[in-house]
MIDRENSE-776272 format. One record per residue: residue number from 0; x, y, z of N, C-alpha, C in turn; residue in one letter. Coordinates in steps of 0.001 Angstrom, whole numbers, padded with zeros to 6 digits. Atoms other than C-alpha are relative to their C-alpha. Layout:
BEGIN
[NUM,[X,Y,Z],[X,Y,Z],[X,Y,Z],a] ...
This chain:
BEGIN
[0,[-001661,-000502,-000349],[065951,039911,-053895],[-000564,000804,001270],m] [1,[000006,-001018,-001554],[066352,041945,-050214],[-000930,000908,-000594],a] [2,[-000052,-001270,000734],[065042,045239,-050604],[001645,001006,000675],e] [3,[-001532,-000630,-000386],[068366,047249,-050321],[-000068,001071,001431],k] [4,[-000149,-000879,-001397],[069552,048648,-046733],[000644,001163,-000049],t] [5,[-000862,-000952,000119],[072150,050582,-047773],[000821,000808,-000943],r] [6,[-000381,000012,001115],[073938,052119,-050242],[001447,-000038,-000241],y] [7,[-001428,000432,000027],[077611,050804,-051667],[000726,000932,000388],s] [8,[-001000,-000574,-000449],[080948,051609,-050612],[000091,000779,-001563],d] [9,[-000596,-000475,001688],[081382,052676,-054707],[-001302,001467,000132],v] [10,[001335,-001343,000429],[077854,054975,-054610],[000558,000651,001067],e] [11,[-000297,-001007,-000629],[078851,056403,-051077],[001426,000708,-000390],l] [12,[-000670,-001267,000871],[082134,057793,-052772],[-000412,000504,-000721],e] [13,[000518,-000935,000923],[080500,059085,-055640],[-000462,000934,001240],e] [14,[000894,-001021,-001421],[078085,060932,-052363],[000911,000760,000302],f] [15,[-001113,-001426,-000622],[081374,062184,-050798],[000601,000756,-001092],r] [16,[-001258,-000673,001218],[083294,063337,-054384],[-001636,001558,000113],s] [17,[001068,-001246,000249],[079435,065696,-054992],[-000106,000956,001603],i] [18,[000203,-000966,-001130],[079520,066828,-051342],[001308,000661,000495],i] [19,[-001538,-000835,-000192],[083028,067786,-050978],[000189,000883,-001440],n] [20,[-000403,-001080,000717],[082758,069615,-054060],[-001423,000974,000260],d] [21,[001144,-001294,-000131],[079365,071833,-052970],[000682,000017,001279],k] [22,[-000531,-000678,-001123],[081295,071919,-049440],[001374,001259,-000175],l] [23,[-000897,-001508,000740],[084200,074084,-051354],[-000426,001156,-000725],e] [24,[000255,-001901,001043],[082202,076435,-053513],[-001025,000755,001608],l] [25,[000895,-000374,-000616],[079500,076582,-050336],[001060,001319,001418],a] [26,[-000814,-000447,-000308],[082428,077415,-048213],[000842,001405,-000199],q] [27,[-000263,-001468,000581],[084182,079752,-050688],[-001173,001441,-000089],r] [28,[000976,-001206,-000079],[081036,082057,-050885],[-000579,000504,001333],d] [29,[000392,-000102,-001297],[080502,081607,-046988],[001267,001704,000165],y] [30,[-001710,-000923,-000622],[084168,083812,-046701],[-000584,000968,-001078],e] [31,[000669,-000627,000836],[082706,085951,-049758],[-000759,000990,000872],l] [32,[000909,-000956,-000278],[080449,086818,-047604],[-000032,000721,001374],l] [33,[-000650,-000513,-000783],[081803,087091,-044466],[001051,001243,-000297],k] [34,[-000947,-001012,000187],[084565,089144,-045915],[-000837,001345,-000233],a] [35,[001135,-001038,000117],[081624,091715,-047125],[-000483,000510,001077],s] [36,[000848,-000243,-001186],[079746,092042,-043756],[001273,000795,000601],l] [37,[-001087,-000587,-000768],[083440,093108,-042141],[000751,000982,-000891],t] [38,[000033,-001832,000658],[083942,095612,-044899],[001484,-000571,-000443],g] [39,[-000861,000326,000375],[086982,093549,-045960],[000298,-000079,-001589],a] [40,[-000019,000365,001388],[085958,093558,-049747],[000330,001187,-000768],d] [41,[-001258,-001568,000873],[087391,097619,-050151],[-001591,000067,000079],g] [42,[001039,-000564,000083],[083201,098038,-050825],[-000640,000906,000495],n] [43,[000827,-000758,-001321],[082156,100698,-048947],[000384,001487,-000453],d] [44,[000127,-001689,000316],[081919,104556,-048837],[000274,000624,000591],t] [45,[-001203,-001333,-000754],[084852,106187,-047024],[000458,001130,-000923],d] [46,[-000526,-001297,000733],[085734,107972,-049727],[-000880,000948,-001039],d] [47,[001035,-000692,000942],[082797,109197,-051064],[-000894,001392,000596],t] [48,[000019,-001854,-000488],[081159,112845,-050294],[-001402,-000769,000826],s] [49,[000990,000581,-000850],[079119,112468,-047386],[-001767,000535,-000147],p] [50,[001531,000039,000157],[075412,113259,-048828],[000078,-001446,-000707],t] [51,[-000162,001491,000810],[076247,110151,-050619],[-000432,-001308,001677],y] [52,[-000298,001185,-001146],[076797,108396,-047327],[-001055,000238,000878],k] [53,[001172,-000143,-000875],[073420,109574,-045610],[-000642,-000921,-000741],v] [54,[000835,000783,000442],[071479,108625,-048502],[000038,-001789,-000295],l] [55,[-000628,001289,-000013],[073455,105142,-048712],[-000648,-000977,001245],e] [56,[-000325,000572,-001637],[073319,104749,-045121],[-001521,-001360,000374],e] [57,[001242,001204,000019],[069162,102896,-044883],[000586,-001366,-001087],g] [58,[-000327,000880,000996],[070135,100653,-048215],[001544,-001046,000649],a] [59,[-001065,000552,-000255],[073769,099623,-046489],[-000309,-000805,001402],n] [60,[000314,000494,-001029],[071893,098999,-043402],[-000603,-001309,-000528],t] [61,[000911,000970,000248],[069201,096654,-045247],[000756,-001213,-000821],l] [62,[-000905,000608,001240],[072011,095252,-047546],[000840,-000725,000516],s] [63,[-000501,001179,-001009],[074038,093854,-044046],[-000785,-001036,000500],k] [64,[001264,001334,-000239],[070790,092276,-043066],[000122,-000938,-000440],e] [65,[000180,001404,000868],[070410,090380,-045636],[001514,-000802,-000415],e] [66,[-001237,000798,000123],[073847,089697,-046030],[000143,-001086,000929],t] [67,[000020,000730,-000951],[074233,088422,-042658],[-000720,-001100,000006],t] [68,[001113,000982,-000068],[070844,086065,-042758],[000752,-001033,-001234],r] [69,[-000044,001363,001063],[072371,084408,-046196],[001472,-000330,000239],l] [70,[-001292,000437,-000236],[076153,084017,-044791],[-000887,-001035,000800],a] [71,[001368,000987,-000857],[073232,081991,-041844],[-000075,-000757,-000540],q] [72,[001054,001524,000522],[071676,079848,-044112],[001408,-000805,-000817],r] [73,[-001362,000839,001022],[075301,079158,-046093],[000507,-000666,001154],q] [74,[-000710,001078,-000850],[076647,078194,-042887],[-000312,-001678,000527],l] [75,[000624,001358,-000497],[074173,075762,-041792],[-000555,-001382,-001161],k] [76,[-000504,001103,001171],[074410,074320,-045764],[000884,-000132,000319],f] [77,[-001588,000885,-000586],[078021,073912,-044660],[-000001,-001108,000827],i] [78,[000640,000854,-000750],[076810,072294,-041653],[-000575,-000948,000068],q] [79,[000856,001281,000174],[074541,070025,-043198],[000718,-001042,-000906],g] [80,[-001196,000952,001355],[077472,068642,-045986],[000634,-000428,000584],l] [81,[-000388,000709,-000928],[079383,068009,-042965],[000113,-000952,000801],q] [82,[000934,000915,-000749],[076764,066148,-041206],[000195,-001426,-000979],a] [83,[-000687,001181,000267],[076915,063851,-043977],[000879,000020,-000617],a] [84,[-001169,001051,000400],[080170,062960,-044948],[-000431,-000556,001464],l] [85,[-000027,000786,-001322],[080054,062119,-041001],[-000973,-001276,-000320],i] [86,[000633,000892,000132],[077331,059943,-042193],[000555,-001582,-000724],r] [87,[-000648,000869,001148],[079138,058666,-045202],[000505,-000976,000531],i] [88,[-001451,001004,-001319],[082097,057413,-042528],[-000952,-001325,000712],e] [89,[000544,001025,-000550],[079337,055703,-040478],[-000971,-001433,-000653],n] [90,[000826,000603,000729],[077541,054360,-043802],[-001356,-000226,000321],k] [91,[001277,-000532,-000586],[074204,055424,-042626],[-000175,001180,-000764],t] [92,[000459,-000712,000768],[074206,057873,-045472],[-001143,-000128,-001094],y] [93,[000959,000618,001792],[071335,058085,-048033],[-001556,-000615,001319],g] [94,[001602,000364,-000392],[068835,056477,-045083],[-000762,001236,000734],i] [95,[001248,-001247,-000645],[065281,058605,-044427],[000246,-000217,001607],c] [96,[-000163,000150,-001162],[065656,059498,-040704],[-001512,-000757,000067],r] [97,[001684,000117,-000011],[061572,058955,-040802],[-000114,-001675,000125],e] [98,[000601,001266,000618],[061168,056086,-042869],[000967,-001374,000656],t] [99,[-000971,000461,000149],[064179,054195,-042371],[000435,-000656,-001256],g] [100,[-000512,001498,001523],[064434,052720,-046385],[000713,001591,-000361],k] [101,[-001036,-000266,000308],[066880,054146,-048454],[-000403,001417,-000907],l] [102,[000984,-001135,001044],[066155,057937,-050158],[000894,000133,-001445],i] [103,[-000900,000297,001592],[066788,057663,-053693],[001231,001048,-000297],p] [104,[-001080,-000406,000044],[069811,058103,-055261],[-000397,001768,-000873],i] [105,[000257,-001089,000288],[068176,060630,-057280],[-000501,001533,000530],e] [106,[000747,-000633,-000675],[066796,062687,-054785],[001538,000512,000979],r] [107,[-001518,-000459,-000528],[071025,063047,-053248],[000503,000186,-000512],l] [108,[-000722,-000342,000848],[072025,063578,-056064],[-000267,001798,-000056],r] [109,[000581,-001627,000215],[070082,067178,-056159],[000543,000812,001149],a] [110,[-000067,-000705,-001213],[070003,067759,-052334],[000917,-001358,000642],v] [111,[-000554,000907,-000585],[073181,065440,-050927],[-000265,000017,001599],p] [112,[-000182,-000267,-001595],[072692,066684,-047462],[-001157,-000348,000516],h] [113,[001527,000701,-000550],[068890,065442,-047323],[-000034,-000987,001064],a] [114,[-000230,001297,-001314],[068093,063155,-044330],[-001337,-000196,-000540],t] [115,[001304,000567,-000074],[064346,062613,-045477],[-000562,-000240,-001359],l] [116,[000405,000094,001293],[062883,061231,-048562],[-001411,001148,-000005],s] [117,[001116,-000523,000533],[060201,062738,-050200],[-001278,-000097,000832],i] [118,[000995,000620,-000790],[057912,060824,-048859],[-000318,000627,001429],e] [119,[-000297,-000500,-000853],[058488,061668,-045354],[-000109,001281,000199],a] [120,[-000043,-001281,-000130],[059076,065219,-045875],[-001315,000871,-000340],k] [121,[001200,000015,000024],[055537,065385,-047259],[-000883,-000297,000466],n] [122,[000831,000558,-001270],[053780,063692,-044499],[000534,001033,000736],n] [123,[-000581,-000906,-000863],[055220,066924,-042930],[000517,000720,000950],g] [124,[-001055,-000693,-000766],[058138,066611,-041277],[000873,000456,-000600],t] [125,[-001106,-000799,000210],[060879,068934,-041288],[000866,-000198,000391],r] 
């Protein structure tokens, strides 16, 4: 029997469902991070004493930097999931971009936006 070269439409639909669920959660998390950065969450120090504001200024700056990094990482994750949905539409989803072989179904269930098999990833490809 010939080696399978792509996932079936049924399998692709399973992956689409997994990705859509993760995408919905990721977008919600991203919106929370954005709200935190813009102060829209109401969690600021405007109504506290000036001394508290001075003490918290340094921590606040670090917190905003970390939140910005988290938001950027979340946005990259969202973009990866959206790209995976396009690959499903093109029926190229789950094919390793280095080896051209199918990425194992277990890996795709765990990391649905993966574009490399473990083999290719371990060979130093990023």
